[in-house]
N, C-alpha and C positions, 0 to 999 in steps of 0.2 A: 423384154428381158430374157436372158437365157434361163432354161429350166434347171441348169446346173448351178445357179447362183446361190452362194452361201454368204455368211457374214463373219468378219473378224473384228467387229466393233468392240468386243469385250477385251481385245488385246491391245487397245489404244490407251495411252496415258495422255490426258488432256493438259494443255498449258494455255496461259493468256499472256502473250508476249508484250501487250500494251500498245499496239499500234498496227497499222497496215504492214503486212509482211511482203517484202519484194523479192527476197532470196532466202533459201534454206540450204544448209550444208551440214556435214559432219566434220568437225574440226578436232583433230586428235581424238576422234571417236565420240565427241560430244555433240549432241543435237544443237544446232545454232540457227537463230532466226534473225535476219536483218530487217529492221523496220524503217519505213520511210521517214519517221520522225527523228532520225539521227541516232537511234539506239540499236544495240545488238543484244539479244536475249539468248543466254546459254541455258538450254532446257534439259536439265537432268534432275530427277527427283532428289530432294534433299540438298542439291547443290545449285539451285537456280540463282542466276545472277544477271544483272543488267550492266552493260558498259555503254557509255555514250561518247563515241569518238567524234561525232559531229554535233556538239551541244546546241549550236545555234543555226543549224542548217538541215536541209532535207537530203537524205541519201538517195541518189538517183540510180546508181548502178553498183553491183557487188559481185565478186567472184571469190571462189575458194580453191586452194590447191591441196586441201586436206590438213594443212598445218596452220593456216592463218586465213582470216577473212580480209580481203582487200576491198575497200569501199571508195566511191567517188561521190562527192556532193555538189550542191549548188554554191558551196563556199570555195570551190576550186581545189579542195584538198583531196589527195589520194593517200589513204591511210591503211596500214596493216594492223589488225587487231587480233589478239591471241586470247584463248580461254582464261588465262590467268589475269587478264585485265590490261596487259601491256599493250601499248598503242604506239606505232612508229609512223612518222611522216615520211612518205615516199616521194611525194611531189606536191607543189603548191602553184596553182595557176592563177593565184591572186584574184580570187572572187569570181572567176569564170566557171561556167557549168561543165562538169565532167560528163560527157555524153555516152561514152562507151569504155569498157575495160576488157582486157584479155590477159590471162596468165599462161605462161609457157613453161617449158622445162627448165630445171636448174634455177628457178627463181626469176626467170624473165618476166617482164611486165610491159604492157602497152596501154595507152589511154588516148582519148581524143577530146579535143575542145573545138567545136564547130569543124573547120576544115583542117585543123592542125592535129597531126598524129605523132606521138612520141613513143619510142621503144627503148626500154632500159634492159640491158643484158645482165647476166649473172654477176658481172664485175661492177655494175652500177653505171656503166657508160650509157649516155642517152643520145639517141639519134632522132632527128625530126624530119618529117616530110609534110607537104601540103597537098591535100586531096583536091579533086576537082570541085567538090561541094562538101557540105556538112556530112560527117561520118556517123552512121547509126549502128553499124555492126563491126566488131573486131574479133578476129580469131587467129591464133597461131597455128600454122600447119604442123602436123605431127613429125615432119621430117625437116631438119635444118632450122636455122634461125630466120624464119620467113613469116610474114603477116598477110592476112587477107582483110580488106576493109570495104564495106559497102557504102555506096553513095549514089547520087543521081546518075543515071545512065550506066550503072554497072558496078563491078567489083574490081578493085586493084590488088595485085599481088606484089609485095614489097620485100626486098632483102635489105634490112637496115644497114648491114655492113658492106653493102656494095654500092658503087657509084652509079650503076645502071638505073635508068628510069623504070618505075613500076610497070609491070605487065597489066594490061587492061582486059578484063572480060566484059564485053559490051552487051548491053540490052537496054533499050529506051525505057525510061520511067524512073520512079523513085524506089530505091532498094533500101529496105529497113533492116530487120534482124537477119543475122547471117549464121550459117553453120557449115562445117566442113566434115566430110566423111573421115572416119578414124584412119583410113589408109591414105588420106590426102589426095584421093583421085577425083572427088567431086566437091564443088562449092554450090550451096543452095541458099538463095535469099528470099525473104518474104517481101512482096511488092506492096506498094501503096494500095493498089487494087487487090481484090480477093484472090490472089494467086501466088504461086511460088515460081521462081525461075532458077534453073540450074545450069551448070556447065561441067563438062568433063575437062578437067584442068589441062590434061596433056595436049589436047588439040582444040580446046575452046568450043567444042560442040555444045549447042544449046539444048536445053530440056525445059519444056513448058509443063507445069503441073497446076491444073486449073480445077474449077468446080466447087470452090469453097463459098459458103454463104457469108463468111466474115473473114477478117484478116487472121493469118497465122501468126501467133506471138510466142509459140512454144514448140521446140523441136527436141527430139531425143533419138539417138542412134542405138540400135541393138548392140549387144556386146561383140557380135561377130561382124558388125558393119553391114549386114545384109538387108536391114530394114530401117526406115526412117519414120518414126511416129510424129504426128503433127496435130496441132489444135486448129480450131476455126470452123468446125462443123458439129452436127449433132451426133457425132461419133468420133472416135480416134481414127484418123485416116493414116494408114501405114503404107508407105511406098516401097517397092522392091528395088534393091540395088545389088543383086547377086551377080549380074552380068556386066560386061564392059559398057553396055549402053544404058545402065541404070534403069529407070522406070519407063524409058521410051518404048511405046507399043505395048505396055503392060498396065493393066488397071491396078489401082491400089486396093488394099484390103481395108475393111472397117471392123471395129470392135467397140464394145461399150455403147451401143446405140441407145440414146435416151432423147426425150423431147426438149433437151436443154443443150446448149453448145458446150463443147469442151474448151476449157481455158488453160489447162496445164497437162503435160504428159512427161513421163519419166520411165524409160526402160530399166528393167532389172539388170544389174551388172553381170550376171552369169547365166540367166535363163531368158527364154522368149516369153516373158511376162511384162506387161506394161501397166504402170500406175496411171490412172486417168482421173483428172480433177475437172469439175464442171462449174458453170457460172452460178449455179444455185448452192454450191458448197458440198455437193456429193463427191465422194472419192471411191473408185473401184479399182480392183486388179483384174486384168483381162489376160488370159492365156491364149497365145496365138494358135497352138496346135489343135485345140479342141473348142475354142471360143468360150471356155468356162469363165464365169464372172464371180468375183468375191467382193462383197461390200466392205469397205473400210470405214466410211462415214456416210450416214444417211440423215438428211435434214428433212424433217416432216413439216407439212403445212406451209411451204414456201410459195409465195406468189410467183408465177412464171416470169414476170418482168421485174422481180425484186433486184435492187441494185446493191452493190457493195458486199455481196456474199461470196463472190467468186473465189475459187481456189487460185491462189496467186503464187504458190511455191510447192514443189514436190522434190524430194531428194532421197535416194537410197544410200545406205552406208556401203562400204567397200565389199563386204561379203553378202550383201543383199538380205540380211536378217532383220534390218530395221528400215522404216520409211518415215520421213517427216512429211506432214502436209500443213499448210497454213493458208489463211484466207485474207481477203481485203479488209474484213471487219475485225481483224485482230484475234482470231481463234486459231488454235494450232493443236496438233496431236502427233504423237510418235507411236507408230505401230511396231510391236515386237512380234515377229512371226513365231509360231510355236515350233518346237524342235521336231 
């Protein structure tokens, strides 16, 4: 541990959302936690409330655009839920599993069911495409109405409003979670094996990012787009993307080294500080410029192989003054940074 390590645990308000948390977000400024058991917990002192948009189903995926939480369940429903309890049905796939979700600008939405991908624009018009295999990752590019989707043997780039065939970024193997750089220059996927694969979208140049002891299931870009923080090792592994070649020929940085694997990462929205959650429930803040570490949550007397304690969600609010964390065993907290 760093000698500069301090603690902010006294600045955390604790909550019990009532189930395994799969996603955290700030919705209209309210700390919000999506539980796998079909419920959403809005966590504000004195105003706590639970909404159950999927009462007889498991929520599989969830995204937020800051004004609503959009969830997809094993009931085939895609629903938008608001802090006042309002719930709108956006799509119904008649009992099929919603595998992935993405939210774009101006209310655009996309979701996938096995190989079928649907994109709904701001006017509510839905377009459909069939991917080469089941889709695990979906992202809107930051420029234009365009989607990236990960599947077996690569990533496809699709313009829903164009008749042209999707453009394919090829690499053999199973591609799972997907992220795009904020400037839409790079696409990065987590592979079935313990590695990442990336492409420079303009010329499809490949990038291999290896050395992980476990799968990467969490990504986060720095506010300037120059760094990509990742989970899957006993440290937060941060890849450099300052140049046109991304991380090629350049080693990653590491921060928050502990004898436990990192499960979740979240870059601060305005500073080079990353929140790091671990498989034993610990949460730390790590500052890139001097490697300083600040404890947000410390779990004592945890067995190294304990299951179900992992941090499963991390999210900053817009101005970076508040941080939500939550765990697989249904514990949560909101950090309020001191002025």
